[in-house]
C-alpha positions in Angstrom: 24.4 27.3 4.7 24.5 26.6 8.4 20.8 26.0 8.4 21.1 23.4 5.6 23.9 21.6 7.4 21.8 21.5 10.6 18.9 20.1 8.6 21.1 17.4 7.0 22.6 16.5 10.4 19.1 16.3 11.9 17.9 14.2 9.0 20.7 11.7 9.5 20.0 11.5 13.2 16.3 10.9 12.6 17.1 8.2 10.0 19.6 6.5 12.4 16.9 6.6 15.1 14.2 5.2 12.9 16.6 2.4 11.7 17.5 1.6 15.2 13.8 1.3 16.2 13.2 -1.1 13.3 16.3 -3.2 14.2 15.3 -3.3 17.8 11.8 -4.6 17.0 13.3 -7.1 14.6 15.5 -8.4 17.5 12.5 -8.6 19.8 10.6 -10.6 17.2 13.5 -13.0 16.8 13.8 -13.4 20.6 10.1 -14.1 21.0 10.2 -17.0 18.6 13.5 -18.4 19.8 11.9 -18.5 23.3 8.7 -20.0 21.9 6.9 -21.9 24.6 9.0 -20.3 27.4 6.2 -17.9 28.3 3.7 -20.6 29.1 1.1 -19.0 26.7 -0.6 -20.6 23.6 1.0 -20.3 20.2 -1.8 -18.1 18.9 -0.8 -15.4 21.6 2.7 -15.3 20.3 1.4 -14.8 16.8 -0.7 -11.9 18.0 2.4 -10.3 19.5 4.4 -11.0 16.3 1.7 -9.5 14.1 1.5 -6.4 16.1 5.3 -5.7 16.1 5.5 -6.8 12.4 2.8 -4.4 11.3 4.1 -1.7 13.6 7.4 -1.8 11.7 5.5 -1.7 8.4 3.4 1.2 9.6 6.6 3.2 10.4 8.2 2.4 7.1 5.1 2.9 4.9 4.7 6.7 5.2 8.4 7.2 4.9 8.7 5.3 1.7 5.5 6.5 0.0 4.4 2.8 -0.4 1.1 1.6 1.1 1.3 -0.7 4.1 -1.0 -3.2 2.4 1.6 -3.9 -0.3 4.4 -4.7 2.2 2.1 -6.6 4.5 0.7 -8.9 1.9 4.1 -9.4 0.1 6.0 -10.3 3.3 3.0 -11.9 5.0 2.5 -14.5 2.4 6.2 -15.4 2.6 6.6 -15.7 6.4 3.2 -16.0 8.1 1.6 -19.4 8.7 -2.0 -18.2 7.9 -3.9 -19.1 4.8 -3.4 -16.7 1.9 -7.1 -15.7 2.0 -6.7 -14.4 5.6 -3.5 -12.5 4.7 -5.2 -10.9 1.7 -8.2 -9.9 3.8 -6.0 -8.4 6.5 -4.0 -6.6 3.7 -7.1 -4.9 2.6 -8.0 -3.9 6.1 -4.5 -2.4 6.5 -4.8 -0.4 3.3 -8.3 0.7 4.2 -7.1 1.8 7.7 -4.4 4.0 6.1 -6.9 5.5 3.6 -9.6 6.3 6.2 -7.0 7.9 8.5 -5.7 10.2 5.7 -8.8 11.0 3.6 -10.6 13.4 6.1 -7.4 15.5 6.5 -6.8 15.8 2.8 -10.5 16.6 2.2 -10.4 19.4 4.8 -7.3 20.9 3.1 -9.0 20.9 -0.3 -6.4 18.6 -1.8 -8.7 15.6 -2.6 -10.5 16.1 -5.9 -13.9 14.4 -6.0 -14.4 15.4 -9.6 -11.4 13.3 -10.6 -12.1 10.5 -8.1 -15.8 10.0 -9.1 -15.5 8.5 -12.6 -12.3 6.5 -11.7 -13.6 5.0 -8.5 -16.6 3.6 -10.3 -14.3 1.7 -12.7 -11.8 0.6 -10.1 -14.5 -0.5 -7.6 -16.2 -2.8 -10.1 -13.0 -4.4 -11.2 -11.7 -4.7 -7.6 -14.8 -6.7 -6.7 -14.3 -8.9 -9.7 -10.6 -9.4 -8.7 -11.6 -10.3 -5.1 -14.1 -12.9 -6.3 -11.6 -14.3 -8.8 -8.8 -14.4 -6.2 -10.9 -16.3 -3.7 -12.1 -18.7 -6.3 -8.6 -19.5 -7.5 -7.3 -20.2 -4.0 -10.3 -22.5 -3.1 -11.3 -24.1 -6.4 -8.0 -25.9 -7.1 -6.0 -28.3 -4.8 -3.0 -26.0 -5.2 -4.9 -22.8 -5.5 -2.8 -21.1 -2.7 0.4 -21.9 -4.6 -1.0 -20.4 -7.8 -1.9 -17.2 -5.8 1.6 -17.1 -4.3 3.4 -17.5 -7.7 1.1 -14.9 -9.3 1.7 -12.5 -6.5 5.4 -12.9 -6.9 5.3 -11.9 -10.6 2.9 -8.9 -9.7 5.4 -7.8 -7.1 8.2 -7.9 -9.6 6.2 -5.7 -12.0 5.4 -3.4 -9.1 9.1 -3.3 -8.2 10.0 -2.1 -11.7 7.2 0.6 -11.5 8.4 1.9 -8.2 12.1 1.8 -9.2 11.5 3.8 -12.4 8.6 6.1 -11.5 9.4 9.8 -11.2 6.5 11.7 -9.8 6.2 15.4 -10.8 5.2 17.9 -8.2 3.6 20.2 -10.7 3.3 18.4 -14.1 2.8 20.1 -17.4 -1.0 20.7 -18.0 -2.6 17.9 -20.1 -4.9 18.7 -23.0 -8.4 18.0 -21.7 -10.1 15.1 -23.5 -13.7 15.2 -24.6 -15.1 13.5 -21.5 -13.0 15.7 -19.1 -14.4 18.8 -20.8 -17.9 17.5 -20.6 -17.6 16.8 -16.9 -15.6 20.0 -16.4 -12.9 18.2 -14.3 -10.6 20.6 -12.7 -9.2 21.4 -9.3 -7.6 24.0 -7.1 -6.2 24.4 -3.5 -4.2 26.9 -1.5 -0.5 25.9 -1.4 1.1 27.5 1.7 4.7 26.9 0.4 3.9 29.0 -2.8 1.6 31.4 -1.0 -1.0 31.1 -3.8 -3.9 29.0 -5.1 -2.8 26.2 -7.5 -5.2 25.5 -10.3 -5.1 22.6 -12.7 -7.1 20.8 -15.3 -6.8 17.1 -16.2 -6.7 15.0 -19.4 -6.4 11.4 -20.6 -9.4 10.3 -18.6 -10.2 7.2 -20.8 -6.6 6.0 -20.6 -6.5 6.5 -16.9 -9.8 4.6 -16.4 -8.2 1.7 -18.3 -5.3 1.7 -15.9 -7.5 1.9 -12.9 -9.5 -1.1 -14.1 -6.4 -3.2 -14.2 -5.0 -1.9 -11.0 -8.4 -2.4 -9.2 -8.5 -6.0 -10.4 -5.0 -6.8 -9.1 -5.6 -4.9 -5.8 -8.8 -6.9 -5.2 -7.3 -10.2 -6.2 -4.3 -10.0 -3.9 -5.5 -7.7 -1.2 -3.0 -5.0 -2.1 -3.6 -1.3 -1.6 -3.4 0.4 -5.0 -1.8 3.7 -3.9 1.5 2.6 -5.5 -0.2 2.7 -8.9 -3.0 5.2 -8.4 -0.6 8.1 -7.7 1.6 7.7 -10.9 -1.5 7.4 -13.1 -3.2 10.5 -11.6 0.1 12.4 -11.7 1.8 11.4 -14.9 -1.1 10.4 -17.2 -3.8 12.8 -16.1 -1.6 15.7 -15.0 -2.8 16.0 -11.4 -0.2 17.8 -9.2 1.5 15.3 -6.8 -0.1 16.5 -3.6 -3.6 16.4 -5.1 -2.8 13.0 -6.6 -1.9 11.5 -3.3 -5.0 13.0 -1.6 -7.3 11.9 -4.4 -5.8 8.4 -4.3 -6.7 8.1 -0.6 -10.3 8.9 -1.4 -10.4 6.3 -4.2 -8.7 3.7 -1.9 -11.2 4.3 0.9 -14.1 3.5 -1.4 -12.4 0.8 -3.5 -10.9 -1.2 -0.6 -14.2 -1.1 1.3 -16.0 -2.8 -1.7 -13.2 -5.4 -2.0 -13.2 -6.1 1.7 -16.9 -7.0 1.8 -16.2 -9.9 -0.6 -13.5 -11.3 1.7 -15.7 -10.6 4.8 -18.7 -12.4 3.3 -16.6 -15.4 2.5 -15.1 -15.7 6.0 -11.7 -14.5 4.9 -11.3 -11.8 7.5 -9.9 -13.4 10.7 -9.9 -11.3 13.8 -6.7 -13.0 15.1 -4.9 -11.5 12.1 -6.9 -8.3 11.5 -7.0 -6.8 15.1 -3.2 -6.7 15.7 -2.7 -5.6 12.1 -4.9 -2.6 12.5 -3.4 -1.7 15.8 0.2 -2.0 14.5 -0.4 -0.2 11.3 -2.4 2.6 13.0 0.3 3.3 15.6 3.2 2.8 13.3 1.8 5.1 10.6 1.5 7.9 13.1 5.1 7.5 14.1 6.3 7.1 10.5 4.4 10.2 9.2 6.2 12.4 11.8 9.6 10.9 11.0 9.0 11.3 7.3 9.0 15.1 7.7 12.7 15.0 8.7 14.2 12.2 6.7 14.8 11.4 3.1 12.0 9.2 1.8 14.3 7.9 -1.0 16.5 6.1 1.5 13.6 4.2 3.0 12.0 3.7 -0.4 15.1 1.7 -1.6 14.8 -0.4 1.5 11.2 -1.1 0.7 12.0 -1.9 -2.9 14.5 -4.5 -1.6 11.9 -6.0 0.7 9.3 -6.2 -2.1 11.9 -7.9 -4.4 12.8 -10.4 -1.7 9.1 -11.1 -1.0 8.5 -11.7 -4.7 11.3 -14.2 -4.9 10.3 -16.1 -1.8 6.7 -16.3 -2.8 7.5 -17.6 -6.3 9.9 -20.2 -4.8 7.4 -21.3 -2.2 4.6 -21.6 -4.7 6.7 -23.5 -7.2 7.9 -25.8 -4.4 4.4 -26.5 -3.2 3.4 -27.4 -6.8 6.3 -29.8 -7.0 7.9 -27.9 -9.9 11.1 -27.3 -7.9 12.5 -29.3 -5.0 13.7 -27.7 -1.7 
């Protein structure tokens, strides 16, 4: 009982500390822009500082909430950053890819990432993510108000994502699914040593065709808007295919590392990856995610998850309003 009370007290202290850090950085950001021009430096330098601190906060919050940094970055970025939507989406893919590449080797070493599950799904998601990237860039450049269409579409996608995040209930060890014909043919199964149970956990998967259909849709959306797809990959692997939660998270990182790389090449080849945006984003996300992953061990992720859900909802609303305003549908 005493140990539990100490753990709860420590969790609250860590949460208060993390919240204080986020508030402190928010105050610094506000001060920098209230003092704009007082430093005697060009405006682009101020945006580099802003982006670094902005993504540092996102990096801290991301691992604690279980939501990828790319989702928060693109959602808020399109609402508040002055850059073209193509540059923001390109940087969002870089942010998601950075997180995946940092995590995938560790998960692979631990035996959690299941390549048998990832292989057929990553083929589908990569093809559709490339299609989504091409379509997204075409929309934003082929029409006079293409950026506005992208913002409004992103707003509605974020609202759908909001509903999925708010209602999803991941299962640590789901009930085994009945293997479908394709899963049996490919002999898709997995196992890893779980130290908390002191035994090897074995599992088989099912519903591979249905999961592939979901991954096609998610891959297209992720490529079109520059979002990481971890928010959707994990529930599909966990709830539809029956992959245990830890293995689902690890396998999702493998899929993201390949999927986002393919999508990113489309943005890169079209000049939509701007170093001014990408470099501070990678630094901020990289440092912040290391801090957030350590804080996450001692705090309740649900608390931060609700905060992120609120931010995503606000981002969705602002993007829709800005897009409709730019199209002249509503007046501001």
